[in-house]
N, C-alpha and C positions, 0 to 999 in steps of 0.2 A: 558396567555401562547401564545408565538409567534407561528404562523402558516406559513409554507412554502409550495409553490406549489399550485396545483389545481387539481380538478377532482380525478382520481384514483391515482394521485401522490401528495397527500396532507399529510403533516407531521406536528406534533407538536414538538417543541423543549423542551426537558426535561432539564431545567437549573440545573447545578451542579450535573449531574448524575455521580455516582461513588464515594462512601464514603471512602476516604482514612483515615488510622489511623492518629492520631494526630502527627504533625511534619513531615509527609511524603509528598513527592512531586513527580510529574511525570518529572519535568523539561520540557520535551516535549514528546508527544506521536508519535512515528514513525509509528506504525502499530497496527491494532486491528484484533482479530480473535474471532470466536464463536465456541464452541464445540457442540456436539450432545445434550447436556442438556441446551443449551443456556447460559452457563457460558461465560463470556467475558474476553478475555486475552489481556491485554494492554502491548505491547512491547515498553518500554519507555527508556529515556536517563537519568533517575535519578539514585539514589543509589540502587533501587530495580527494575532491568530491566524488570522482568515479574511480573505484578500485576494482580490478578484474582479476578473478581467480580461474584456474582451470577446474575441471570437474572433481579433482582430488584435493582442492584447496590450496594449490600452489600459486603464489603471486605471479601474474603475467605482466601487468602494466597499470598505469593510471592516466587519467586526463581530466580536464575541466578546471585545473588550478586557476584561481582568480576570476572564474566566470560565473560560478553558481554560489551566491551568498547563503542560500538556505534550501538545501535539497529537500524535496518533498515526495514526488511520485515518479515512478519509472514504468513504462509500458513498452514491451518488445513487439515490433511489427513483424508480420509474417515474412517479410523480405529481409529480416535481420536489421531493419532500421530500429531506432530507439527514440522514444519520446520522453523528455525529461521536463517535469513540472517543478518550478521553483517558486514557492509562495512568497519568499522574501523579495524576489525580483519581478514578480507578477508576470511571468512569462512561461510559455511552453516552447521548447526547442525540439525539432526533429533532427536527429543526428545519424551519421553513419556509426558503425561500431568502433571506429577509431576516434570518435569525438568530433569529426567534421560536421559543422552545422549546415543542414539542408535548408531549413527555414525557421523563422521565429514567429510565434503568435504573441501579441501583446507588445507593450513598449517597456523596455528594460528600465526598472527603477521608477516607473510612473504608473501608480495604481489608478484605476477608475474610481470615481467618488464612492464613498462607503454606501453600500446597499442601493446603488443606482441601477443595478441590473446590467450595466455595461461591462464587457470584459476588459481587464480582470482586476479583482481586488483580492489578492492572496489565493490564487487558483491552487488546486490540490492534486488533480489526477486527470489522465486521459484514457479513453477507451476507443477501440476501432470497430466499426461495423464490419462483420466478416464477409459480407457480399460486396459492399460499395467502397470500403476503406474510408468512409466518412468518419470524422472525429467527434467525440463527445468530451467536453471538458467540464469538470466540476469546479465551481467557483463560489464559495470556498469558505474562507474565514471572514472576509469583508463583503461578501455577496451571498445570495441565496439562489443560485442559478445553475442550470446546465446549459452550456452553449454547444450548438452543433455546427461543425465546419465541413466544407468540402475537402477532398483529399489534398488539394493544393493550398488549403488554408484560408478559404473565403468563408466568412460567417454566414450561415444559412438562417438560423433562428435560435432563440433562447426560450427557456421556460423556467418557472419556479419563482417563489417569493418566500420571505421569512414567515415562519409559522409552524404549527404542529399538525395541520390537517393534510389530507392527501394532496400530493404535488407541491407541498411546502417543505422548506428545509430549515434545519438548525445545525449548521455546518455540514454542507455537502462535501464529504471528506474523500470519497473514492468512487470510482465508476468502472464497470466492466460490462461486457456483452457476452451472451451465449451464442451458439453456432447458428441460431435462427434470427439473431439480431435484436432480441429483447435487451433492454438497458436496465442495469441494476445499479442503484445509487446507495452508498452507505451514508445514511442520514444520521451522523454520529450522535449528536446530543439529543435527538429524538429517539435514540436507541432502537433503530429499525433499519431495514433495507427496503427501499421502494423500487417497484418494477414498473417500467414504462415501455410503450411501443416506440417505434422509430420516429414518431411525430411528437413525442413528449406526452402522450396521453397516458394518464395513470391507469395501471392495471390492477395491482395488488400491493400488499406490504407484508413484510415479515417482522413480527414484533418479538418482545421478550428476549431482547439481545442486550449485550453488555458493552454498549458504546462501540459499535463496529467501526474500525479504522481502515484496516487492510481488506481488500476484496480481490479474489482471483478465481476464475472459472476454468477448469480443465476441459477445454473444448475437444480435446483429442480422444477422450474416453467417455465415461459415464456422466460427464458434465457435473462433477462434484464441485461444490462451492467452498472455498477456503476463506475463512474470515479471521482476521486478527482483531480481537476484541480487547479494548483498553481496560475494561473492568469498571464496576460501579460501586465497589465497596468504599465507604468513607467513614471518617470518625471512629467511633468505638467498635464498628464491625469490620474494620479494615483487615482483620485476620480471619474472617469467615470464609468458608469455601462456597463454591457455586456462584460466585459473583464476578469471576474473572480476576485478573487478566488470563486470557486463554486463546487457543486456536480452536475455532469451531469448524467442523466439516458438515456440510449440509447438502441436501438434494435441491433440485430446482423448484420444489414447492415450498422450500423454507423449513423443512424438517431437519432437526439435528440428527446426524448419524454418529457423531463423536464430538467430545469436548476434551481437548488436550491441555493438561497443566492447569486445570480449573481450580486452583487453590490460591492462597494469599500470595501477594507479590513477594518474590524472592530471587536472589542471585544463584540459587542452587540449579544445577543442570536439570532441564525439563520443566522448571518453573519459569514464569515470565514476569517482566517488570512493566513494559509498555509496548505491546505488539502494535506495530504501525504499518509495516509492509509485509506481504506474504506472497510466495510463489512456489511452484513445484518444478522439478526437472523431468526429463523423459522417463525416469524410473519411478516417479511418484514421491521422491524425497521432498520434504518441505523445508524451505528457507524462510526464516523469520528475522526481519529487521525491527529493532526496538529503539524508540526515542527515550532511552533510559537516562541520558544526561539531563534533558529537559524535565523529565518526570521525577527523577530521583537524585541522580548524581550531583546536580547543581545545588541541591538543597541539603546535602550532607554537610557535616562540620568535622573537618574541612571538606570542601567539595572535592570529588574525585570521579574519574571516569569509571563506569560500571559496564558489565557485559551488554553488548547491543546486537550481536549476531548469533543465531543458532541454526544448526542443521539437524533436522529430524529425518533419519534414514528409515525408509519404509522396509519392514520385514516381510519377506515373501512367505 
């Protein structure tokens, strides 16, 4: 079994975790979430957009067929609700765990004008305020904004614009909150995470990152930050180490505690192709969803599906 990391950040790679029914495919896994029972929800771009496994990787059920054209983000609510962001549909849906839609933000299939600042143009992810249950939505590919909503879906205010300075974004790709309500935004193409207060006021930024895509804070423990980093290696240096793709583990000050799989892109267990979504379960095991079809598989000759889901089991 392949082992990654060292010390208190040592993980074993469970090859082939997640037993799909015969003939089923993820195509690619955009995001992963875990409920209070440690069941695992894989939001993917195949024919069955939401696929659920038990904690041991046994298939339980699927839902969302025909509803989600391009899965992007998943956020689990404290009441076991689930928020799904679809950048192809320009919507956020709050659902029950059986897929029943509670409410929808945005108009299905109708984006706001490009870079207008209005919600949404290819929104990417949702975070929840731990005290008020207010929502933050990153938006995204066709906008440069963060929108804040009331718990019942009323737009409160928005902030951000296109650019490279503080409070500006170049693909606001993911968002999460810590237990004090600070807001962390993965500003992917600016290769940083920006930190804001609840009113959208810029506080600080973490730099020297490798295109952060996935973002998850473990608010139940030491508030470790798990970052799926797409990587920055291009051209002749695409086999160099230290440039991603990788999973970064950081503290709340933006210091790296560990970098997992920080070598050239590979299908080998413990290496990564395109880390896009990341989360942990109650035991601290890491689940990584990768957009490996978009990034690699579709460009092969002939095109083929490549691995897009990995489980890294934390060693005690």
